[in-house]
N, C-alpha and C positions, 0 to 999 in steps of 0.2 A: 296406331290401332289399341284401344282399351279392351282388354277381352272381358266378357260376360260375367256377370256373376254366378257363382255357382251356389250359394247357400242365402239364405234369407238374412243372417244377422251376423256382423263381424265387429266385438266390442275391443276395444282399443285403449290400453292402461301402460300409460310408462310410470316408472316405477323408478325409483333411485332411496335408498334407503328406508323400504318400509315391510321390513320382515315382521314384523310385527301384527302389522295390518292386514298382510295378504292372506289367511289363512279365513278369519271370519267375513270378508269381501268376498273372497271366492265364494264360501258357501250363502251368503247372500245371492250373489249373481245366479249362481247354479239354483238356488229354488225361480227366483224370480223368470228365466230362462226359460227352462224344464218348464213353467207351467203356459207362456205362453205357446208352445205345443210348434214352435218355429227351429228349422235346421240353423244351428248357430256355431259360432267359433269364440276361443276368448284371447284374443292376442294382448300377451303379458312383456313388455318392452323393459327389462331390466336395463337403464343407464349407465351402467360403470356402479352399482352400488359397489360400498363398501362394508356393509352388512352382512349379514346371512341370506338377502335376499333371494339372488338367484338358485340358493340350493333348496331355499323354501319354494318355492319357484318349482324346481325340477321332481321334489317330491309332490308335491300338488296334480303335476303332469303325469305320473304314473300312476294316478289313480285316476283322472280326469282326462278321454279321448279329446275333448272339445278345446282342451288348453294348449292354448302353442305358445312358446317361450323364446323370446329373443333378447339374445345378451350381448350387450353391446359392448366394445374392446374398453371404455373408456367411456368418462360421464360426457357425454355431448350435449348436454341441455334437452329440457323436456319441449322444444320444438322437433330438434334430430329425432326424440324416441316416440313420437305423433306420426312423424315421416316416416319412419319404418315400420311401425304398425301397419298404419294406409298402403304402403307396398306390398306387406305381407296380407292384407283383406281381402276377402274373397265375397265378403256378404253383400247383398243387393241395398244394405242399411249397414254405413257404418254409426255405431256409437264409441263418444269417446266418455272417460269418464275418469278421475284421478281415486290412486291406490288408499288415500289416508283414513280413508274410510267418512270423509266429510259429504259425499253426496251419495246419495241414498238409492241404492239400485231396485227399489220398490216404486221411482217414481219415475222408470224406463216403459211401462205399458202408456204411462199418460202422454209420454212426448211422442210414443208411436202412433195413439192415436190421434195426435194433433195434427201427423205428419200425413195421415192417411187421409184427412180431408184436401190435398193437395200441394204439401208445402213442400221443400226442396230442401231445407235446415230447418231444425225448430231447437228452439238454444232453453237451457234452463236460467229461471232468474231467480237467483236468492232473495228471499225479501224479508225484512228484520233484521238487518245482519246486525252484529255486534263489531263494528272495527273503528279504530283510530280516522277522525278527520281530516289530516295533514297529509298522513300517508298512504291512506285508501277510496276513502270517500272522494272527499277532493278530485283528486287524480282519475279515480271511475270516472267521474262525473262527466270532467273535460275530454276526456279519450272517448266516450260515447257522444257528444258534440261532434266533437269533429269526425268521429265513422257516417253519423250520418248525416253532414252535410256534403263530406267528400260520394257518399254512397245511395243516400236516401232510403238506409237501412237505420232502422230506428229499436235500437235495444238499450237496455235496462242494465244489461248485466252481461259484458262482452269477456267477462274475467272469469266464467263459470264454465266449467271445466266438462259437465255433464251436457252434449248436444248429441244431435245424430244428425246424418246427414243421407244422402241418396249416393247410391256408388259413383256413377257418372258426377257427381261434384266431386267428390272427395279425390279423384282419381288425376283431375287437371289442372287443382292446384300444386302449387309447387311451392314449400316452404322453405325460408333462408330465415338466416338468425331467431330472433326470440317471438317470431311473427304465429304461433298458434291461435292465439287470443283473438286473431284480425280474422282467422276463417273464413266467416263469414263476409267480412269488407272485399276481402280479394275475392272472395266470388261472386259478387256484386255485377261484376262486369259482364256474367254470364245471364244477368236476368231471372237471379235464381229470387223463390219467395221465401220467405224467412217468415219465425216465428217465436212468440216464448210461449215458455208453459211456465207458472210456477213451483218451486221443488223447494226441498228441504236442505238447510246449512247445521250440518250434525258439528257437535263438538268434537275435537282429535281427539282420540284413545290413546295413542301410544305415539312416539315421536315428538316430534317438533316441525313446525311450518321450517318451508326452505324460501318463504317470502320475508323479504327485507325493506330498507329506505333505498338502497342500490338497485334495488329491481323497479322500484315508483320511477328513476331518474332514466335509466332503459326505457320503460315504455314509452316516454316524451321523446325517448329518441326515435322506437320503433313509429309512434305515429309522424313524424316527420318523414320517415322513408316511405311510410304509407301510405301518405296524402298525394306524395308525389309519383308513386308510383301508379295508382288508382286514375290519376287525373296526366300525367302528363308521358306516362310510360313509351307508350308507342307515337307519341308526337311532342319529344322533349323542345322542337325549336319555337313550340310556343312558350316556353315559357321561358327558355336563354333568350328569343327572339325578343319579348315584349318585355324582358327586362334590361338590353340591351340600345332598344329602341328608346324607352323610356329615358336610361343616365344619358343615353348619347343627344338627345333630344334637348334634354334640359343642359348639357354642357354648350350644345352649337347657340341654343340663346342667350346664354349665359358671354359667350364670344361673339354675336353677334352685338352687341348691347355695348360690351366694350368699343366694340369696333366703331361703330355710332358715334360713341364718345370720343375716339381718338381722330377722328374724320371730323366732328364738329367743333369740338372744345380742344383739340390738340393738347387733352391731359393726357401726360406719361403713363403708362398703363407697369412700366416692369416694379412700381412701390405697391400693385393693387392683388393682396393674396388670393382675390375673386376670380383672376386669368389662371393660376393654375389650377382651382377647381374645376375650371371649365375643360381648361388641357384634359386633366387626370379621367373627366364623367365621360368625352368623348372616346380615350383611350380605352375604358373600362368598357362602352357600349361597341364599341368593335371587338373586345377578346369576349363578351355573350354571344355577338352572332357566330365569330369561330366556333364559342363551346357548342352552341346550340347545333351548326354545323356537324360538329366531329358527334355527337351524340345521337343526331340522327344516323352518319353513317354507321354509328355503333348497336343503337337497335337495328336496324334494316341486317347487318350482320347477325343480330342474334336470331330472328326468326329465320330469317332463309338460311342461314346453318344446319338450323336444327328442325325444319320443314316445320316452325311452330307456325299456326293460325291464328289469324287476328278475328275469328270468327268461332261460335260454336254452335250446332245446329241442335235444335229440339230434335227434330224428326221430321222425313220427308214421305211425302204422302202424291200416289202418282199412282194412275190407271195404268191396266196391261196395255201395252203397245198392239195397237191394230196389226194383223197379217199383212206383211205387202205381197203384190199382186204375183210378184215370183217366190214366194214360200207356201202362196193359198193352192190347199189341193186340188189338183183338175175332179169334180166332179164326173161323174158314170154316168155313161151315154152322152158323154161332149165330146 
């Protein structure tokens, strides 16, 4: 059971070696959030920084009762930092933003206004970015295309950290690995409505970017995992069974063809490499079928042992039950 939110807004900021960026970012957030006139909290998650980020956060928290500092014991990664912030969040709307100052807090009101139109997730869209073609633009386009094909959710900029989520959405999504950038895709199975709003992309003033070529490679691996989880997490037999049926059928056809040749032509088969291909495909088909059965058993254990549901209820509407004859009070005089 998810507890009810007690605030209007929760702002979650993952931080890793951003000591110089924190005071100006906090000052900008303070101005924007106070102008909104809503109750709020700022959850700053220090992801094992090696600089003075944690000390700076502690100093800021002494002067700002809205600031909640979560210090992780070591660097677990940005996804883990987001997850830690989401666990602490108490706001009806949860806002994520980077700590490097490239996201502009002044864009938050525009995202909130879009959500008020009935959306569950609103993502920032950084337009006209000056990025390398092969290491950022092409991988981003491929990632967005894969997400759209698997979920029907079309985003131009899935990597933008400036996003807002409804409380019940973000509390239902469980994050692992480096999957934070794909939260809208993970939430798609709930039937969420997603929108995009153009936002500013400012130049970094302090520190250096944590993004390198290795991250591009990891994104493609995460996309492969994402595609499997979205399409086959609750029905893995459809994937492995389909692969097993296809490879097994090809193997059977090859062996049947060779059997006909042997029967009608008497040709030797031991010197035909295709014989071993047919045998191998049949064996692979049987193995894929057993993989599918094991995966089905594992997924049932996953759902049943943790009491996880395979559906999400938006709301329940019912009329009060009419009183039964036994509970209807007797009228006076009867």
